[in-house]
C-alpha positions in Angstrom: -21.9 6.5 26.9 -19.2 5.4 29.3 -18.2 7.6 32.0 -14.6 6.1 32.2 -13.4 7.7 28.9 -14.5 11.0 27.6 -13.0 12.2 24.2 -11.2 15.5 24.5 -12.4 18.4 22.5 -9.8 20.0 20.2 -9.2 23.5 21.3 -8.4 26.4 18.9 -4.9 27.9 19.6 -5.8 31.7 19.2 -2.3 32.9 18.0 -1.9 29.8 15.8 -5.5 30.6 14.3 -4.4 34.1 13.6 -1.3 33.0 11.9 -3.2 30.7 9.9 -5.6 33.3 8.9 -2.9 35.7 7.7 -1.3 32.8 5.9 -4.6 32.0 4.0 -5.1 35.8 3.1 -1.5 36.1 1.9 -2.1 32.9 -0.3 -5.3 34.4 -1.6 -3.6 37.6 -2.3 -1.1 35.7 -4.3 -3.6 33.8 -6.2 -5.6 36.9 -7.0 -2.4 38.6 -8.2 -1.2 35.7 -10.4 -4.6 34.7 -12.1 -6.0 37.0 -14.8 -9.4 38.4 -14.3 -8.9 38.3 -10.3 -8.0 41.0 -8.0 -8.2 42.1 -4.3 -8.6 45.5 -2.7 -6.4 46.6 0.1 -7.1 44.2 3.0 -9.8 42.6 1.0 -8.1 39.1 1.1 -8.6 39.1 5.1 -12.4 39.6 4.5 -12.5 37.1 1.6 -10.8 34.5 3.8 -13.3 35.0 6.6 -16.1 34.7 4.2 -14.8 31.6 2.4 -14.0 29.7 5.7 -17.9 30.4 6.8 -19.0 29.0 3.5 -16.6 26.0 3.9 -18.1 25.2 7.0 -21.4 25.0 5.4 -21.5 23.7 1.9 -18.9 21.0 1.6 -20.3 19.2 4.6 -23.9 19.2 2.9 -22.2 17.9 -0.3 -20.3 15.2 1.8 -23.5 14.1 3.6 -25.2 13.4 0.4 -25.6 9.5 -0.2 -24.5 9.4 -3.8 -23.2 6.6 -6.0 -19.5 6.4 -6.7 -18.6 8.6 -3.7 -15.0 9.0 -4.3 -15.2 10.2 -7.9 -18.4 12.2 -7.5 -17.4 13.8 -4.4 -14.1 15.0 -5.9 -15.8 16.4 -9.0 -18.6 18.0 -6.8 -16.3 19.6 -4.3 -13.9 20.8 -7.1 -16.9 22.6 -8.6 -18.1 24.1 -5.3 -14.8 25.5 -4.4 -14.8 28.3 -7.2 -18.3 29.0 -6.3 -17.5 29.7 -2.6 -14.9 32.3 -4.0 -17.6 33.7 -6.3 -20.2 34.0 -3.3 -17.2 35.5 -1.0 -16.7 38.2 -3.7 -20.5 39.1 -3.2 -20.5 39.0 0.6 -17.5 41.2 0.7 -18.9 43.7 -1.8 -15.8 43.4 -4.0 -13.0 43.1 -1.6 -12.2 40.1 -3.9 -13.0 40.3 -7.6 -13.2 37.2 -10.0 -14.5 37.7 -13.6 -15.4 34.1 -14.2 -15.7 30.6 -12.8 -12.5 29.6 -14.4 -10.6 32.7 -12.9 -12.0 31.5 -9.5 -11.0 28.0 -10.0 -7.5 29.2 -10.8 -7.3 31.4 -7.8 -8.4 28.4 -5.7 -5.7 26.2 -6.8 -2.9 28.7 -6.8 -4.1 29.9 -3.3 -3.9 26.4 -2.2 -0.4 25.9 -3.6 0.9 29.2 -2.0 -0.9 28.3 1.4 1.2 24.9 1.3 4.5 26.7 0.6 3.8 29.4 3.4 2.9 26.9 5.9 5.9 24.9 5.4 8.0 28.1 5.8 6.3 29.2 8.8 5.6 25.8 10.4 2.0 26.2 10.7 1.0 23.0 8.7 0.9 20.6 11.6 -2.4 21.7 13.3 -5.3 19.3 13.0 -7.7 21.1 15.3 -10.3 22.1 12.4 -9.9 18.6 11.0 -10.6 16.9 14.2 -13.5 19.0 15.2 -15.2 18.4 11.7 -14.7 14.6 12.1 -15.8 14.5 15.6 -19.0 16.3 14.6 -19.5 13.9 11.7 -19.1 11.0 14.1 -21.8 12.3 16.6 -24.3 13.0 13.8 -23.7 9.7 12.1 -25.5 7.9 14.8 -22.6 5.3 14.6 -20.5 6.8 17.4 -19.9 4.5 20.4 -18.2 6.3 23.2 -16.7 3.7 25.7 -13.7 3.1 28.0 -13.3 -0.4 26.3 -10.1 0.1 24.3 -9.7 -0.3 20.6 -6.6 -1.2 18.3 -5.3 0.3 15.1 -3.1 -1.7 12.7 -1.1 0.5 10.3 0.7 -1.4 7.6 3.5 0.1 5.7 3.6 -1.9 2.6 6.9 -3.3 1.6 9.2 -1.9 4.3 11.7 -4.4 5.8 12.9 -4.2 9.3 16.6 -3.4 8.4 15.5 -0.5 6.2 13.2 0.8 9.1 16.1 0.7 11.4 18.4 2.7 9.0 15.4 5.1 8.4 15.1 5.6 12.2 18.9 6.2 12.6 19.2 8.6 9.5 16.1 10.6 10.4 13.5 9.4 7.6 11.3 8.0 10.3 11.8 10.2 13.3 8.3 9.7 14.9 8.6 5.9 14.9 12.3 6.3 16.2 10.9 8.3 19.1 8.5 5.6 20.2 11.4 3.1 20.2 13.8 5.3 22.0 11.3 6.5 24.5 10.5 2.9 25.4 6.9 2.9 24.6 7.2 0.4 21.6 9.5 -2.4 20.6 10.4 -3.8 17.2 10.2 -7.6 16.4 11.1 -9.2 13.0 8.9 -11.9 11.3 9.6 -14.1 8.4 7.1 -14.1 5.3 5.9 -17.2 3.7 6.5 -18.1 -0.1 5.4 -16.0 -1.6 6.5 -12.7 -0.1 3.8 -10.4 -1.4 0.7 -8.5 -0.2 -1.8 -11.0 -1.5 -0.3 -13.8 0.3 0.6 -11.9 3.6 -2.8 -10.1 3.9 -4.6 -13.4 3.4 -2.7 -14.8 6.4 -2.6 -11.7 8.5 -6.3 -10.5 8.0 -8.0 -14.0 7.4 -5.7 -16.4 9.2 -5.3 -18.6 5.9 -3.1 -18.1 2.9 -2.9 -21.6 1.4 -2.8 -22.1 -2.1 -1.7 -18.6 -3.0 1.5 -19.6 -4.8 2.4 -16.0 -6.2 1.2 -12.7 -7.1 -0.1 -14.3 -10.3 -1.1 -18.0 -11.0 -2.8 -20.3 -13.3 -5.5 -22.6 -12.2 -5.2 -25.4 -14.8 -8.5 -27.0 -14.5 -10.2 -23.9 -15.5 -7.5 -22.4 -17.5 -8.0 -19.0 -15.6 -5.3 -16.5 -14.5 -5.5 -15.2 -10.9 -4.0 -12.0 -9.9 -3.8 -10.7 -6.3 -4.7 -7.1 -7.1 -7.6 -7.8 -9.3 -10.8 -7.1 -7.4 -12.7 -10.0 -8.7 -9.8 -12.2 -7.8 -9.3 -10.8 -4.4 -13.0 -11.3 -3.8 -12.6 -14.9 -4.7 -9.5 -15.1 -2.5 -11.3 -13.9 0.3 -14.3 -16.2 -0.3 -12.1 -19.2 -0.2 -10.2 -18.1 3.0 -12.7 -16.4 5.1 -13.8 -18.7 8.1 -15.4 -16.2 10.5 -12.1 -15.5 12.2 -11.1 -12.6 10.4 -9.0 -9.9 12.2 -11.7 -7.1 11.5 -14.8 -9.2 12.1 -17.4 -7.9 14.7 -17.3 -4.0 13.9 -13.9 -3.7 12.5 -12.9 -1.3 9.5 -10.6 -1.9 6.5 -8.9 1.0 4.8 -6.7 0.6 1.6 -6.4 -3.2 1.8 -6.4 -6.1 -0.9 -8.6 -8.1 1.4 -11.1 -6.8 4.2 -10.5 -9.2 6.9 -14.2 -9.6 7.3 -14.6 -6.1 8.4 -18.0 -4.3 8.5 -16.8 -1.0 7.1 -14.4 -0.6 3.8 -13.0 1.9 1.6 -10.4 1.2 -1.1 -10.4 -2.4 -0.4 -10.0 -4.6 -3.5 -12.0 -7.6 -2.3 -15.0 -5.4 -1.6 -14.9 -3.0 -4.6 -18.7 -2.9 -4.8 -18.7 -0.7 -1.9 -17.0 1.9 -4.2 -19.9 1.8 -6.5 -22.6 2.9 -4.2 -22.8 5.6 -1.5 -19.9 5.2 0.9 -19.9 7.4 4.0 -16.2 6.4 4.5 -15.1 9.4 2.4 -17.5 11.9 4.3 -14.8 13.5 6.5 -12.4 14.0 3.6 -15.1 15.9 1.4 -16.3 17.9 4.5 -13.5 20.2 4.1 -13.6 21.8 0.6 -9.8 22.7 0.8 -8.9 19.0 0.9 -9.7 18.6 -2.7 -7.6 21.5 -4.1 -4.8 20.8 -1.8 -4.8 17.2 -3.1 -4.7 18.4 -6.6 -1.8 20.7 -5.7 0.3 18.1 -3.9 -0.5 15.4 -6.8 0.9 17.9 -9.4 3.9 18.3 -7.1 4.4 14.7 -6.7 4.3 14.2 -10.3 7.0 16.9 -10.7 9.2 15.3 -8.1 9.0 11.8 -9.8 9.8 13.4 -13.4 12.7 15.4 -11.8 14.0 12.3 -9.8 13.8 10.1 -12.9 15.7 12.6 -15.0 18.5 12.9 -12.1 18.9 9.1 -11.9 19.4 9.0 -15.8 21.6 12.0 -15.8 23.9 10.5 -13.3 23.7 7.0 -14.7 22.5 5.5 -11.3 22.1 1.6 -11.7 19.9 -0.2 -11.4 17.4 2.2 -12.9 13.7 1.1 -13.2 11.2 2.1 -15.8 9.7 5.3 -14.5 7.8 6.6 -17.6 4.4 6.2 -18.9 1.6 6.3 -16.5 3.9 5.7 -13.5 4.2 9.2 -12.4 0.4 9.4 -12.0 0.2 6.2 -10.1 3.0 7.4 -7.8 1.1 10.7 -7.2 -2.1 9.0 -6.6 -0.7 6.7 -4.0 1.7 9.1 -2.1 -1.0 11.8 -1.9 -4.6 10.9 -2.6 -5.0 7.5 -1.4 -2.8 8.1 1.6 -4.8 11.0 2.6 -8.2 9.3 1.9 -7.0 6.4 4.3 -5.7 8.7 7.0 -9.2 10.6 6.9 -10.8 7.0 6.9 -8.9 6.0 10.1 -9.5 9.2 11.8 -13.2 8.9 11.3 -13.2 5.3 12.5 -11.4 6.5 15.6 -14.0 9.2 16.3 -16.7 6.7 15.9 -15.1 4.2 18.1 -14.6 1.2 16.0 -13.0 -1.6 17.9 -10.3 -2.7 15.2 -8.9 -0.8 12.3 -6.5 -1.9 9.7 -5.1 0.4 7.0 -2.4 -0.1 4.4 -0.3 2.7 3.1 1.4 1.6 -0.2 3.4 4.8 -1.3 6.9 3.5 0.1 6.3 0.1 -1.8 5.3 1.7 -5.1 8.2 4.2 -5.1 10.8 1.6 -3.9 9.7 -0.6 -7.0 10.7 1.9 -9.4 13.3 4.3 -7.5 15.2 1.6 -5.6 15.0 0.3 -2.0 16.6 3.2 -0.3 17.1 6.1 -2.7 16.3 9.8 -1.7 12.9 9.9 -3.1 11.9 6.4 -1.7 13.0 7.4 1.8 11.0 10.8 1.3 7.9 8.7 0.8 8.7 6.9 4.1 9.1 10.1 5.8 5.8 11.4 4.9 4.1 8.1 6.0 6.0 8.6 9.4 4.1 12.0 9.5 0.8 10.7 8.8 1.3 7.7 11.3 2.3 10.5 14.1 -0.8 12.4 13.0 -3.0 9.4 13.6 -1.3 8.8 17.0 -1.9 12.6 18.2 -5.6 12.1 17.4 -6.0 9.5 20.0 -7.1 11.7 23.0 -10.0 13.0 20.7 -11.3 9.4 19.8 -14.4 7.8 21.1 -12.5 5.2 22.9 -8.6 4.7 24.1 -6.7 3.2 21.3 -3.5 1.0 21.0 -1.4 1.5 17.8 0.5 -1.3 16.0 2.7 -0.5 13.1 3.7 -3.4 10.8 4.7 -4.4 7.3 3.5 -7.2 5.2 6.9 -8.0 3.5 10.2 -6.2 2.8 12.0 -5.7 -0.6 15.3 -6.6 -2.1 17.0 -4.7 -4.9 18.9 -5.4 -8.4 18.8 -5.0 -12.0 16.1 -7.1 -13.5 16.5 -10.4 -15.2 16.0 -8.7 -18.7 18.3 -5.8 -17.8 21.1 -8.2 -17.0 20.8 -10.5 -20.0 18.8 -8.6 -22.7 15.9 -11.1 -22.8 13.2 -12.1 -20.3 12.8 -15.5 -18.7 9.8 -16.0 -21.1 12.4 -15.8 -24.0 14.5 -18.4 -22.2 11.8 -20.9 -21.9 10.5 -20.2 -25.4 14.2 -21.2 -26.6 14.0 -24.4 -24.4 10.7 -25.9 -25.4 9.3 -27.0 -28.7 5.7 -25.3 -28.0 5.6 -22.1 -30.2 4.8 -18.8 -28.5 5.2 -18.4 -24.9 3.2 -15.3 -23.6 4.6 -12.8 -21.0 2.1 -11.9 -18.3 2.5 -8.3 -17.2 0.4 -5.5 -16.0 -0.9 -4.9 -12.5 1.2 -4.9 -9.3 -0.3 -5.3 -5.9 -1.0 -1.5 -5.4 -3.3 -1.0 -8.7 -6.4 -1.6 -6.5 -6.0 1.5 -4.7 -6.7 3.7 -7.5 -9.0 1.2 -9.6 -6.7 0.8 -12.6 -4.2 -2.0 -13.9 -1.1 -0.2 -15.3 1.2 -2.2 -17.4 4.8 -2.5 -16.2 6.2 -1.9 -19.7 8.9 -4.3 -20.2 10.9 -3.9 -23.5 9.8 -4.8 -27.1 6.2 -5.8 -27.8 5.2 -9.2 -27.0 1.8 -11.2 -26.5 0.6 -10.2 -23.1 -2.1 -11.9 -20.8 -4.1 -9.9 -18.3 -6.1 -10.9 -15.3 -9.2 -13.1 -16.2 -7.6 -14.2 -19.2 -8.4 -17.8 -20.2 -5.0 -19.5 -21.0 -6.3 -23.1 -22.0 -5.2 -22.2 -25.5 -1.7 -21.6 -24.5 1.0 -24.3 -24.4 3.2 -22.6 -21.9 2.7 -19.7 -19.6 5.4 -17.8 -17.8 4.4 -15.6 -14.8 6.8 -13.2 -13.1 5.9 -12.3 -9.4 8.9 -10.2 -8.4 12.0 -12.5 -8.2 9.6 -15.6 -8.2 8.4 -16.9 -11.5 6.0 -19.7 -12.4 6.0 -21.9 -15.6 3.0 -23.6 -16.4 3.1 -26.3 -19.1 -0.5 -26.3 -20.3 -0.4 -29.6 -22.4 -1.5 -31.3 -19.1 -4.5 -30.2 -16.9 -2.8 -31.1 -13.8 0.8 -30.6 -12.6 3.5 -32.2 -14.6 6.0 -34.0 -12.7 9.7 -33.8 -13.1 10.0 -37.1 -15.1 7.3 -35.9 -17.5 9.1 -32.5 -18.0 12.4 -34.3 -18.8 10.7 -36.6 -21.1 8.6 -33.9 -23.1 11.0 -30.9 -22.8 14.5 -32.3 -22.2 16.3 -29.1 -22.7 14.1 -27.0 -20.4 15.3 -27.8 -16.8 19.1 -27.9 -17.7 18.8 -24.6 -19.4 17.0 -23.0 -16.5 19.2 -24.6 -13.7 22.4 -23.5 -15.2 21.5 -19.9 -16.0 23.8 -17.6 -13.7 20.7 -15.5 -12.7 18.6 -18.3 -11.6 19.1 -19.7 -8.1 16.8 -22.6 -7.8 14.0 -24.6 -9.2 11.2 -26.2 -7.5 9.6 -29.5 -9.3 8.0 -32.5 -8.1 9.2 -36.0 -8.8 6.9 -38.9 -8.9 9.2 -41.0 -6.9 11.3 -38.4 -4.7 8.5 -35.7 -4.0 9.4 -32.0 -4.0 12.9 -31.5 -5.4 15.0 -28.3 -5.5 17.3 -28.1 -8.5 20.3 -25.7 -8.4 23.3 -24.9 -10.7 25.5 -27.5 -8.9 23.3 -29.6 -6.7 19.9 -31.0 -5.9 17.9 -31.0 -2.5 15.3 -33.6 -2.0 13.0 -31.9 0.4 11.0 -34.9 1.6 14.1 -36.7 2.8 16.1 -33.5 3.5 19.0 -34.8 1.5 21.5 -32.8 -0.7 23.3 -34.1 -3.6 26.2 -31.7 -4.6 25.8 -28.0 -3.5 22.6 -27.2 -1.7 20.7 -24.8 -3.9 19.0 -23.2 -0.7 22.3 -22.6 1.0 22.2 -18.8 0.6 18.6 -18.3 1.6 16.9 -18.4 5.1 16.9 -21.4 7.3 13.1 -21.9 6.7 13.4 -21.8 2.9 13.0 -25.6 2.6 9.9 -25.5 4.7 8.5 -22.6 2.7 9.2 -24.6 -0.6 7.8 -27.9 0.7 4.6 -26.0 1.8 4.4 -24.4 -1.8 4.9 -27.7 -3.4 1.7 -29.0 -1.5 -0.7 -26.2 -3.2 -3.3 -27.4 -5.7 -2.3 -24.7 -8.0 1.5 -24.5 -7.7 3.3 -24.2 -11.3 5.0 -27.1 -12.9 8.2 -25.4 -12.4 8.6 -22.6 -9.7 11.7 -20.5 -10.5 13.6 -18.5 -7.8 16.1 -15.8 -8.8 19.9 -16.0 -7.5 20.9 -13.9 -4.5 24.1 -12.7 -3.7 24.4 -12.0 -0.2 27.8 -10.0 -0.6 26.2 -7.2 -2.6 22.7 -7.9 -1.4 21.2 -8.4 -5.0 18.8 -10.6 -6.7 16.7 -10.1 -9.9 13.1 -9.8 -10.7 11.5 -11.5 -13.6 9.4 -8.3 -14.1 10.4 -4.7 -14.6 11.0 -3.9 -10.9 14.4 -3.0 -9.6 13.2 -3.3 -6.1 11.1 -6.5 -5.6 9.5 -9.1 -3.5 7.6 -12.3 -4.0 10.5 -14.8 -3.6 13.4 -15.6 -1.4 16.7 -13.9 -0.7 17.7 -10.6 1.1 15.2 -8.3 3.3 12.2 -8.9 1.2 11.3 -11.8 3.6 12.0 -9.6 6.8 9.1 -7.5 7.7 8.4 -6.1 11.2 5.9 -5.5 14.0 6.3 -2.3 16.1 4.0 -2.7 18.9 3.5 -1.1 22.5 5.5 -2.7 25.0 2.5 -3.4 27.4 1.2 -6.0 24.9 2.6 -9.5 25.4 5.5 -10.2 23.5 5.3 -13.2 20.9 6.5 -16.3 22.7 8.5 -17.6 19.8 9.9 -16.5 16.5 7.0 -15.4 14.0 7.3 -17.5 10.9 4.6 -16.9 8.2 1.6 -14.5 7.9 -0.9 -16.8 9.6 1.2 -16.7 12.8 1.1 -12.9 12.6 -2.7 -13.4 12.4 -2.6 -15.1 15.7 -0.5 -12.7 17.4 -2.5 -9.7 16.2 -5.9 -11.3 16.9 -4.7 -12.2 20.3 -3.8 -8.4 20.9 -7.2 -7.4 19.7 -8.9 -9.7 21.9 -6.8 -8.6 24.9 -7.3 -4.8 24.0 -10.9 -5.1 23.5 -11.4 -6.5 26.9 -9.5 -3.7 28.7 -11.8 -1.1 30.4 -11.0 2.1 32.4 -9.9 4.6 29.8 -6.2 3.1 29.5 -4.6 3.2 26.0 -1.3 2.6 24.5 1.6 4.7 25.9 2.9 7.4 23.8 0.1 9.9 23.8 1.3 13.6 23.8 
C-alpha cells in the first residue's frame, strides 16, 4: 500500500440517513397498503425497514459472492427470489409489525415499495447519496484480493455512444448535460472534435480506438466473398474474429485494464458485457458482484425498466398523435431493448466502473449506448432522446464523485465514437427500399435485404430485427450467401452492394458490361449522393448524379459528387477502396446541408455509418492538464494514439494527483 494516496471512507450523513429511513418506511407502508395480503401495524414499517436493512447487509452479499455460471441472469433471479424472503424474515423478526400472507404478497410489496421509494426520493431530493453503495463496493474490493492502493494515477474513459459534438454543445447550453457543462465552464476540461473514418459506426470506431487498427471494416455489415460469410459488428462471434484480426498487443486496455459494455475488449484483463469476449458471461464473472450485493438494486431496476417502457410507449404515441416527422418504427421488441439499455445495462456498467476504481485498475473503458439507441428511433434531439442523455450525464457525475474513494487517483475522459445525422429513411421517402431498386436494375432474380441487429444488441445478448415494411427474404449474421446472386446491406446511410457472380470484387467495366442499367439507375436517384466503384484503368472512382471524381488522380469531371461532404471524404473513400472486403458498389445517401438531412438505407431515422452531417463529428472531453492533440484528429486510430499517450502519461504520475474537478 502506498503512503501517498489513501482512499477516503464514505461517512454517513446522519440527517440524510434518518430521512432515507423515513422514506423507506413510508414506501413500505404504501406497499403494504396497496398489496392484498400485506399490512403493517402502527410504526411497524420503521421496525421492518431496520430489519430489512440488516438482512440486506447479509444475504445479498453472500449470494453475490457465489461463483455461479451465467452470473448476470442467475444473479437477477436469485436476488429477486431473496428480496421477498427478506420481507418474510423481517415480519418474523419484528413479531408481526409487518404482515405478508404469501411469498407473492411479499414480492408485490417489495416491487411497489421500491417504486414508491423512487418517487419519494425524487420529490425530497434524497436520491443522490451513494454512501452505502460506495461502502459496499469498497468492502468488496478489499476482500477480493485484487485491490491495489497506490498513488500512481489511473484513467477512466467513458464513451457516450453516438453523441456528436454539436449535439453535446447544445445539450450543455440547454440543460440536458449540466454536469459536463460545469466541467467546461469551470475550466477543468476542454472539448475537441475528431473526425470518424468510413464507416462511422461503433465497430470500426472501437477497433481503431481500443486496438489501434480498423482496416477492412467497410461497414457495420459486410460480405467476405471468398467464404461467402456475412459479418456483423454486433455479433459476438464476429466481434471475437474482428478483435483476433486486429489485436497486436498494443490495446488501450492491455496490462490490467477493464472493458465495460464495449463491442471489443481492447485486450483488457477484466470484461463485462463485452461482445468480443462473450464467453466471460457464461462462467462466473465477479464483475457483477457489487451490483448484486445490494438486493434493492434488482427491484429498483425492474421498476425503472417498467417506467422506461411506459415512457417509450407514451412518447411513441405522442409523436404519432402530433404527426412528428420523420418518425421511426418504435413497436415490437424495441421498448424492451430501450429499457434494457437505459436502465439495466447502464446501471451494471456504472457498478462495474465503480468496482474497477475501488480495486485500482489502471485503465477503464466503458460504453453507454442508451443515447444512441433512443436517438435511432426517436430522433437526434427529441425530448426523450435528450432525457436519455441527461440521465447519462448524471451517471458520469456519479462516477466522478466516487474518485476520492478509489484505490488510486483517477483522471476522467469522456468521448464519443461517432455522431448521428437525421432524416426520413430511404424507404419512407420512396415507398421502396434500396434492395428493390437494385432488384429492378439487375437480371439476377431475388435480392435479399439484410436487417436485424444494430450495434447495441450485444449489450443484452439478443439480435432484434429492425422491422422494415412488408415481408422479404432476410439474411442474418453468420449466413452463408454464396447461393445469392446479389446482396444489399444497409449500414445507416451507407450501403454495400455485392454482386456474387464473382468471388472477388467486380470492377466498374465488368459491372457496366454485365448489369448495364445498375449504375445509371443508382447514380441518378435523388436520394443517393455517391457511388464508389473501382475501375480497372482509373482506380477508385466516385460517381455522382452530375459528375465523376477520379480519386487516384484527384480529378473531377462535371460536378464533384463529394462537394457537400467533409474535406477528408475523398481520403476516406480512397482508404475504403483498398479494403479486401469492400463491396463491388459502395452507396452513400444524399446529404442536404441546408436542412441537415440525409437518409438511412435501414429503418433508422437518426443514423450513422456513412458521410454527411454530424455523424462524422464525435468529441473528446478531457482534463486541461493533459496535453492537447498537436493536430486535428482524423480517424479512430489517431484517437487510439492520443488516448494511449494519455494513459501512459497518467500511469506514470505519482503523488496522489488526479484529474481536476473532484468535489
